N, C-alpha and C positions, 0 to 999 in steps of 0.2 A: 504494500500500500504506500503510495506517494502522498505526502501531505505538504500543502503550500503551493498554490498555483500562480503566484505572482510572476508575470513574464511569460507564462505558458498558456494562459487562458486567452483565447482569441475572440470568443463570442459567448453570449449568455442566452440561455433558454429559460423563460419564465413559464411555469406551470400555474395557470390561473384557474382555480376551481373553488366553489364553496366548500366549507368544511363538511366532512362526511360524504364526499362525492367520489371517492376512489383515488384521490390524488396521491395519498401516501403509498398505495400499491404501485401506481404508475411511476412515481419518483424513485421508488426502490428498484423497479425494473430498469429505468433509465440509468441509474447509478452503476449498473453492471455492464453498461456499454464500454467497450475498450477505450473510446476516445472521450468519455464523459468525466467531468469533474463533478463532485457532489458535495453537499454540506452535511454535517453530522446531525442537523435538526432543521426545522423550518427557518427560512431566511430571517424572519422577524425575531427569532429567538437565539440567533447566533451572537456570541459575545462580540461587541463592537458595532452592532447594528444601531444606527442612529435614526430613530423614528418611532412612532407609536406602535405598540404591539397589543395583541388581544389580552395578554397577561397583564401588561403594564397599565392598561386602561380598565382592567376589571371586567371586560366584556366577554372574555372567554370564547364561547361558541355563538354569541349573539352580537357580534361587532357591527352588524348592519341592521339591527332591530329598530333603531330610531334615528331621526335626522341628525341629532346632536352627535351621536357616535360616528355616523358616516362623515359628518363635517370634520371631526377631529382627525380621522384617518386621511381625509383628502386635503388637509392643510399643507401646502407645499413647504411652508416655513418650518414644519415639524421634522423635515428630513434633511440629512446631509449625505448625499449619495457618494461623494468622494471618499469620505471616511468609511462608509458602509462597504463600498467596493473593495477597499483595502482589507477590511475585516473579513469579508467573504473569501477573498483570494487567499488570505493567510490561513483560514480554516479549511479551505477546500481540500479534497482528497480524491485520488484517482488510482486506477489499477494499472495504468500504463503511462510511461513518461512521454508518450505521443499525444496524450489527451489534450483537447483544445476547447471543449465546450462545457461551461459551468451551468448545471441545472439548478434552478432555484424554485422551490415551492413554498408558498405561504398564502393561505386563503385570503386574508384581508387585502392582499396586493391586487385582487381583481377590482378594487375600488380606485386604484391609482395606476392603471395601465398606461394612461397618458404620460404620467411622470416617468415611469420606467422606460417607455419608448423614447422619451427625450433624453434621459440620463444615460441610457445604454443604446446608442444608435446602431450597434451591431446586433441587437437582440431580436430573437424570434419568440413567439408566444404559442402556447397550447391553451385553448379555451375549452373547458369541459364542464358539463352540468350533469345533474342526475335527477331522477324522479323526485319531485319535491316532498312527497309523502314519506319516502324512504329516508331522505335527508332529515326531515323533521323527527322521525322516530329515533334516529341516532342521537339527536340533540336532547330530546325528551328523556330518553333512557338514561342519559348521564346526569339528569336532575340538577342538583346544586352546582355541579361542575360546569354547567352550561353558562352560568352567569345570571344575575338577577333580572327578572321580568319587571316591567313597570307595575306599580301598585294597582291592584284590581284587574290585572291582565294575567291570563293563564300562560303557562310555559308554552303550550301549543300555539297560542295566538302570537306570542313573542317570536317563536321559532318561525312561524309562517311569515310574519313581517320581515324578518331577517332574510328568509329565502327569496321572497319576491323582490326585495331590493337587490339581492345578489344576481338573480336572473335578469333583472333590468340592466344591471351593470354589464353583465356578460353579453347581453344583446347589443349594447352600445359598443362594447369592446370589439366584438366581431366586425361591426360596421366600420369602426375607426381604424383598426389595425390591418384590415385588408389582407394582402398577400404576405404580410409578416406573421400571420397566424394560421393555425390549423384548428378548426372547431369540430368537436364531436361530443357525443354523450357517453356517459358511463355504460348505458345499455348497449350502445354500438361497440364500445371497447370489449365488453364481455362477450357479445355475440360474434364478433369478428375481430379477434385480437391481431391476427396477421395483417388484415387490411388496415387496421388502425396504426399498427407499427409502420406500415408502408407509407401512410400519409405523413407520419411524423418524420420518417427518413427523407421524404420528398422535400419537406421544409428544412430539415437539418441533415444533410447527407452524411455527416460524420457519425450519425447515430444509426447507420444502416444495419447494424447487428442487434438492434433492439428486439428482445424477445419478451412479449407480454404474457404469453401463454405458458406460465411457469409458476412454480410454488415459491412464495415469498413470505417472509415474516412481516406482519403489519401491527404496529403499535403494541407489540407484546400480547395481543389478544388472540391471534390465530396465525397459522403458517400453513397455507394451502394454495392450490392452484386458483387462478382467477375464475370466479363464477359470479353470476348475477344474484345478489342477495336481496333484491327488492321485495319479492313476495314474502320472504320470511320476516323482514322488518315491518312491512306494512301490516301484516297480520297481527303484529303485537300492539298496534294502536287500538285504543278503546273507542267505542262509538262517540263518546264526548270529545276526545282528542281529535278524531277525524272531523267531527262537526266544526270544531274551532278552526282547524286548518282550512277546511273547505270554505268557510265564511270569508277568510282572507283571500284564498286563491281565486275564488269566483270573481272577486273585484279586480283581479289582475290577469284575466284570461289571456290577454294578448301576449304578456311576457311568458306565460306557460306555453301557449300555442307556438311561440317562436321556436321552441325546441321540441315540439311534438307532444307536449303534456297537456292535460286538461283536469279541471276539478272533478272530484269523484261525485257520483250521484249517491243517493241514499242506499 
């Protein structure tokens, strides 16, 4: 393992995805590419990162649940990209001394794709989303770890507001980034891993050896081959939670429909 990529990293690949959307699995697969540099944790949590983080702001899994939180993450004055770049390069690790592409995953970064595109003109982007009910279940299941909901608001409602804000941001990111990005869903990745890997390699040719259809450890919770976990997770939602989620999702049909999703019926 080679540690420290200063002078060797030629480009950056930012993986933009809401939390609980499969980005940890994909980042782990990308880290095994021969020409990839990776970070030991999410970009926002690497020592030396200069900007707001979900831990630092106390928003955990709900960093897009309200306008004030979104504004805090989008404030350009809160970031120092020169110092952050140096920190990322210092902590980067690779399996080959020919590695040239640093992969950075950090869910809140989907709120600041414009800043990343400007600060890293060499960067490419992966834009991924997942069924919003499955994403919500993962947030709800983690309970207090998710972060506080507003007074009088259920965790399901807070999660739904967070998710629709993230979907709206991803929709805008896809339009703004154009040919600098590859857009796909978690469901597409699970159903057609080879095709998804080929799309990523078309965007970043140095990652042509990407293998998504493999067994990988994820967050210390499981170690298995990629599979679509949506049905299992959605089945764990209670009727009340589903109703709260649907009430929010129904008011944002266009953002769901942009990725092929729709609110559930009774």
